[in-house]
Residue, then its C-alpha position, 0 to 999 in steps of 0.5 A: m526644645s527639639s520638638f519645637y524645631t522639628l515642628a517648625r521645620h515640618l511647617l516650613i516644608y509644608a508651606l514650601v510644598t504648598a506654594f510650589v504646587t499652587s504656583s504650578l497649577l495657577p497658570a493652568l487654572t487661569m488658561s482654563f477660565a480664559e478659554e471658557y470666557s469667550k464669544p458665544d458659538e456662531g450657532t447660539q444666540q449672541s448677546v450684545v448691548v443694543g446700539e453699541i459698537l467697540i472701535k479698536y483704533k490702529d495704534a499708529s493712527v490714534n493713541l487714546q493715552t495722548a491728548a492728540g489721540l483723544e482729539e483724533s477719536t473725537d474727530l472720528m465721532r463727529e465725522q461718523d455721527i456717533t456718540k462716545k460712551e467711554d474709552i478703554d485707553t489701555s486697549n485703545i478702544s472706544v465704546v460708542t452708541v449708534s442712533p437707531d433711527e439713522m442706520t443699523v449697527e452692522q451698517k455703521i460697522r461697515e462704514l467705520e471699517k473703511d476709516p484708515r484710523v480704525e483697526y476693527a469695529q464690532p458689536n459690543y458682545q456681552y461675554y459670560p463665563t460658562d463655568l467657574 
């Protein structure tokens, strides 16, 4: 019977050591992945979704988690003559599409950034992990 308790004690110690080592390494592995999962270098070909812009709203002006904020973002879409594709309400961001025959994405971004409700606007970059 004492061999059973010895084996159980060894298994418990092994499990505790494994849990400690894993919990110690997990933040470092997560940070390494986050650093690799970033915007391409300026010298490389940047991959974007053609005709799409991400609009980040100023939190004090538009809150997409409220009805008033959704209405305010709809007003902005109407004023800027753009089409909302989707909202990422937890980040207070809208994904919008620009009609290519009206103006370029870059021109529309410059116009959007003049709006006091917009914190920033950028092309919808596609991000890819470089190493897993």
